[in-house]
N, C-alpha and C positions, 0 to 999 in steps of 0.2 A: 559547549557540549550540549547536544540535544538528544533526548531519549524518545523514541517513538513507541507508543503502545498501540498495537493494532492486532488484536486477537492473539496476544502472546504474553509472556511473563517477563518481569525484569527483576534483577537481583538486588532488591532493597529489603532489608530485614524488618522494617517497620512499616505497616500499612497506614494509609491516610483514612481515618474513620472519625465519625462523630464531628463533622466539620462545623456544624451549627449553621445559623442563617448567613446568607451571603450579603455583601454590601456592594451595590452597583455603583460604578463610577460614572457619574452623570456627564463627564467631559468627553466620553467616547463618541465616535461617529455613529450615525444611525445603523451602520452595518456591523458594528462591533459592540460588545458589552464586556465589562470586567467585574470581577468580584474577588474577595479575599477569603482564604481559609487559613485556619491556624497552622503554623509550621511545626507540627508535632514531631517532625524528624530532624529538628534543628541540631540536636546533639550528634547527628551522623555527618554533619558538615557536607551535605550534598549540595552541589551547585549545578547550574545549567537549567535546561528547560525540558519539560515532558510534554510531548505532542500526542494527543489521543483523540479518539472518535467517541462521541456520545450519541445515544439514540433513545427514542421514546415514541409515544403514540399521541396523536391528536385527532381532531375532527374537522373535516372539510366538507361542507354541504351535506352534512349528515352521515358522511362515510368516514370510517377509521383509516387514517393514513399514518405512514412512518415519518417521524421528524428526526433528522440526523444533523450533527454539527461537528466541527473540528475546534478543539480548544487547546490552548497553550498554558501550562502551569509553570510559573517561575519558581523553581525549587528553593531559591534563596529567600523569597519574601512571601510566598503563598498567593501571589497575584494570579488569577485565572482569567484569561481573555478568550472570548469566542471570536475566532478569525473568519469563520465561514458557517453560515446556516443554509443548508440545502433546502430547496423548495419541497413542499409536501410530496411524498411518494418517491423522492430520489433516494439513492443508496450509495454509501461509501463503504467499501469492504476492506481496503488495505491502503496504506500510505507509507512513503519513504521520504526522508528529509535529505536535501542536498548537503554535501560536505561543508559548503560555506555557510550553512544555516540560514540562507535567505529565502528558500522556497522548498516546496515539496511536490512530489508526484503522487497521484492517488488513482486507485480504481474507482470509477465513478459512473453511476447510471443516472443520467439527468431525469428530473421529475418535472412536474408542472407542465408549462408550455414551451420548454426549451427548444428552439428551432434548429439548433446546431447539428442535431442528429435526428434523422428521420425515424429511426426505430430506437427503442430504449435498450441499447446494448451496452455491455461493460467495456469501457474505453479508458484511456489514460489521459488525465488532465493535470495541468501544472498550476500551482497556486502559490503566491508570495506569502511568506510567514507573517508579514506585518498586516495581512488582511486588506491591503490597499486596493486589490483588484479581484474580480470574479475569476473563477477557474477558466482556463483556456485549454482547448483541445490540443494535446501533444501530437497525436498521430491520427491522421484522417484515414478511416478504414476504407479499403477498396470496395467492400460490399457490406451489406447489412448482416452478413453471417460472420464477419470477423470480430473476434473478441480478444481483449488484452487483459492480462492479469499480472500480479506479483512483481511490480517494478522494483528495482533496486539500483542505486547509483554506484558507479565505480568510485573508489576512494579519492581519485583525483578530480572527480566531477565531470570528466570528459565523455562518459558514456552512461546511458540508462539501459539496463538489461531488463527483459520482461518475457513473460510467457504469452504465446499466441495460439489460438485455435480458430479454425473456420468451420462453424457448425454445418454449413451447407455442403462443404467438400469432404467432411468426415464420414465415417461409417461406410467406406467403399469396399471393405473386405468382408466376405460372407462370415457371419458369426461375430463381427466386431461389436464390442459392447461399450468401448470408450473412445472418445475423440482422439484425433491425431494432434498431439501437442507439439509445439515448436518452441525452441528457445532462441530469442533474437536480441539484438541490441540496436541502439541508435546513438550516433554521436551527438552531443549536445553543445550548442543549441541549433546548429544548422545542418545536421546530418540526415541521412536517409536510412530507413530500416534495413538491417542486415541480418539475414537468417544465419544461425550458427549451428544448431543441432536439432535433429529430428527426435520425436518421442521423448522430449525433455521439457521439464518445467521447474518452477520454484528456484530460480538462480540466487546464489549468495556468493559474495566475493570476499577474499581474505583481506585483512586490514592493510597489508602491503600492496594490494592490487595485483599480485602476481598470479593468483590462482582463483579458480571458480569451482564451486560445488553445485550440484543440481540433482534432481530426481528424474530417472528415466522410467516411463510407464509403458507396459505392454498393452496396446489397444485391444487385444483380444480377451485377456482375462483380468486386466487391471493390476497385475503384479508389478511392483516397482522396486528399483534398486538405486543406490546412492553412488554417484560418480564424482570425481574431481578431474579438472582439466586446466590447461592454460586459459587465460581470459579471451583468447581468440578462438577457443574451441578445439585446439590441438592437444596432443599428448594426453589422451583420455585414460583414466584408470578407475576401475571399480573398487569401491570400499566394501570389503567382504564383511558381512554381518551374519548373524544367525538366521537360518531359514525361517524361523518363526516370527521374525521381525518384518513388519511392513512399514515403509517410510511414509510418514504423512507430510513432512517438509524437511528441508535441510537448512542449516544455519552454520556459516563458516566464521571461525574466530582466529 
């Protein structure tokens, strides 16, 4: 079991606090580091791993830069391993772990002198959870205006769903205040991008892989609504909520 912490909460009744000084494992490779924290949640019998993003600030040539990394906490023994340290100025905003627990996909804005993308745009990268390789671009954007967000795996690991916008092609309607979101998916590992729904973002799939939930946003006024559908985008139904509620994101259980 792997739990991903990426700008969200998890249902654990005891928090990890006052962890004390870390102990670095000198046997790690130059690209990884490990430390141990006390397992203060031991009586909860929690097992598996927690994958999360850390961020801070540093100095590079006299300038303040963002330092961000991905770490894995083994909940059984308190071992914390850093599997990826992004170059200064890079940004990771969201990640999702594959059902087999071997890799993850993340929203990533490369920093430093990464030559893989001409402009620093938000794209989807894949990274092995053992930290053995650097992130690899999952989708090559057709233009510098294409941005990809909010990836999520299907429970069988055969598809990656994600949100897509093109900031160069958006705002085509007079008075439009928000971009035209699209919900797409790609078969993994050898598929091609497949557009599924217009004005839709933040996909989530049910644990049985039969249904999809997503948020639909009106590009004119930003109002949004929650919908469910089959995982191929058919049989769409709106989830009726109070008029006073604005959906920030959806999560399907």
